[in-house]
N, C-alpha and C positions, 0 to 999 in steps of 0.2 A: 823560520818566519816566512809567511807567504808574501811574495813580492807583488806590489800593485802594478797593474798594466801601465805601460809608459803613456799610452793615449789618454788614460784617465788623469794622470799627473799633469800632462800638458794642457788638457781642457781646464782643469782646476786653476792652473796658472793664468790662462788667458781670460777666464771668467772672473776670478777674484780680483785681478789687478784693476780692471775698469771700475769694479764696485768700490774698491778702496779709494780710487781717485775721485769717484763721484761724490763721496762723503767728505773729502778733504777740505772743501771750501765752506762747510757748515760749522758754525760755532755751536758746540754742545752746551746747553744751559745746565747750570748746577742746580739740581733739584734735591731738596731735603724734606723728609717727612718725620713727624713725631706726634705723640699723643699726650694730651694734658687732661687731668681730671678737673672738671668744672661743674658748678651747680647750674642746672637748667632753670627755667622760669617757675618750676614747681618746687625748687629747693632741693632737688634730688641730684646727687653727685653722679656725673656720667663721664665717659671718655669722649673727648673732643679731638678729632683729627686735625692736624695742622700740616700745611705744606708751604715751602718757600721756593721761589724760582729766582735764581741769581741774587739771593739775599733778601728778596721782598716777599712777605707773606701774601698768600692768595687773598684777595678782597681787602687788602690793606686800605685803611681810610685816613691814615696820618699823612698829610701832604708833604711833610718833611721826609718821610720814608718812601713815598710813592707820589711824586708830583703829578698833578693832572696835566693832560696835554694842553699846550697853548691854544688859546681861542683865536680863530681867524674868521674873517667874513668870506664865505665861498663866492666864487664868481657866478656869472649869469650865463645862460645859454645864448649862443649866437643864433641869429636869424639870417635868412638869405640876404636881406637888405641891410643888416646891421650886426657887427660883431658884438659878442658878449663882453662882460667885464672880467678882468683877471682876479684871482683870489687876492686877498689883502696882503699876503706874505710873499707874493710873486714879484720877480723882477721883470718889468715890462720892457721888452726889447723893441717892439714896434706897436704903436697905438694908432697908426694911420696919419700921423702928423708930419714927422720928419725923419731924417736919416742920422740923427745925432748919436745913436748907439751902434752905428755900422760904419765900416770902412772897406776899401778895396783889399783884396788879398795880395795885391802887388804893393810893395813897400814904396811909400811916398808918392803914390799915384791916386788921385781922387777917384772915388767910385762914379761910374756912369749910370748906376741905377737911379730911378726917379720915384717920387711919390705922386700918384695920380688917383684922384677920387677915393682917397683913403687906403689905397693899396700900394704895395711895394712891387716894382716891376723892373725887369732888366731891359736895357736898350740894346741895339745892335752892337755886338762885340764888346759888351760891357764887362765881361769876365765875372768871376765869382765875387761874392760879397760875404763879409764875415762880421760877427759881433766884435765890438771893441773889448768887451769883458770876456773872460775865459771861465770855463766851468768843467767840472768832472762829472760825477754821478748826479743825475738830475731828473726832474719831471719837466718835459717840454711840451707846450701846446703851440701848434702852428696851423693856420688855415690857408688854403691855397685853391686856386681855380685855373684850370687849363682853358685855352681859347674856346669861345663859344662855337666858332666855325672849326669843325674837326678836319684839319688839313693834314695829309700825310698818313702814314700807318706805322705800326710797330714802334720802334724806339724814336721815330721821327715825329711823334704826335704828342705835344704837351709835355716834353721831357724836361725835367729839372731834378733837384734832389735836396734833401735836408741832411747835413752832415753834423754829427755829434763829435766834439773835440776836433773838428776840422777834417775828419778822416773816415768816420764810420757812417755810411750812407743809408738812409731810408729813401728809397726811390720815389720820385714824383713823376707820374705819367698819366696821360689820358688812357686808362685801361677799360673804358666803357665800350664794349663791342669792338675791341681792338686787340688782336692776338699778338703776342710776342713771347719770348722765352720767359717762363714763370719766375725765375730768380732775377728778372729785370722789370717786372710789371709794377704797377703802383703798389706801394706798401712792402715791397721786397727789401730785405737786407741785401743790397745789391751784390749779385754774384755768389751769395752764400746761402740764402734761404728765401724761398717763396712764401708769401703770406698764406695763412690758413684758408682764407676765402678772398674772393674779389668783391670788395664792398664799395666800388666806385659809383659815384653819381654821374649824371650826364655832363658832357662838355659844357663849360661855362658856369656850372653850378659850384658854389662854394663847398669845399670839403675840409675835413679836419683830421689832424693826427694828434693823438695824445700819447706821448712816448715816456715810458719809465726806463731810464738807462742807467746801468751800473758799469762804470769804467773797468777796463782791464787793469790788472796789477802786474808789475814786472819786478823781477829780482835777479840781479847778476846778469842782466841782458836777456832774460828769458821770461815768457809770460807764465805766471804762477796762478793767475785767476783770470779766466776769460770774461770778456764783456757780455752782458745780458741785456736783452730788449724785451719789454712788454709793450705792445703797441695796439691802440684802438684807432680804427679809421671810421669816421662818421659814427662813433659809438659802438662799433663792432670789433670784437677782439680778433686781431689778425696775427699777433705773435704772443705766445703765452710763456713768458720767462724764457725766451729762446737764447741759447748760448751761442755767441758768435764764434765760429770755428777758426776764424783768422781775419785778417784785414780784408777790405773789399774795394781797394783801388784798382783801376783798370790796368790790365797787363796784356790785353789783346782780346779777340773774340771769344776765347774759351779759357781764360785764366784771370785770377785776381791776386792781389798781393797777400803776403803772409803778415802776421803780427810783426811790428817793429817797435822796439822800446821807445817810450816817449814820456813826457812829464805827466803830472797829475791832473792838469787842466788844459783845455784847448777851447777855441772859439766855436760858436754855432756858425755854420756856413751854409749859404744858399748857392745853388748852381745856376750858372747861365749856360744853357745848352742850345742856344739859338732859337728857343721858343718863348713867346711872350706869356709866361706863366705869372699869375698874380699871387701875392702873399699878403696876409693881414693878421692882426691879432696874435702876435707872437709874444709869449711870456714863458718864464722858466722859474722853477723852484729847485734850489740846491738840495741834494740829498746826501746822507752819509754813505760811505762806501759799504 
């Protein structure tokens, strides 16, 4: 029997293992096909092909077998001078009125953030703020504006952040004509992944993030399914189902945290980084994992 070269065997091992792992997170639908003899509109008996996907026949019209999607009222687009309305099935976390849905990240310490002219804003040394309610996988909409007067540069200009589950950060920064490291500019999954493009508006203008987030899943202390992010900034896709390779907490100028096991839900958190960044029109829709 002719022996295969060792190099070929090693290559096959290293190539096939990632492929198998890439498909491990996908649920394979159960698809069945069959043929039934039926009469057509001319009374002629013909073979009609049928297919079912996970037990539901294609083009099923019986609502008991294939319930129609729930009806909701979509939101409205925001304008520079006025935020839009949230979808009817969203949980509104901030509508420009008060801080009733928010608290300080420090236990038993009132938040120093304030509401001014319909916007949520940090004050000097106010610390982070977090939603009282906790969430897992979700669709999150948040609008933000960096100071109109662009003071400072790099990470010192309009710096803040939006944290999913209180730990996975989508960076907020004035990245309009402001160079910094790509995995720390506006829209970056901080320290892990730069955005596909820089879609920033000018300083002082309202901007939006629309984030579709699926939480990581842990088993026996290890991550078995990584978090994913799809993010639109100002209507432009900047992350396309990006898999988060690990945590993104600060560990120094050239390192971020790894995944650490945690619960199924966590708060939405906004960062105070010493810059007066404004937030408005924050709403969320819970999603299945």
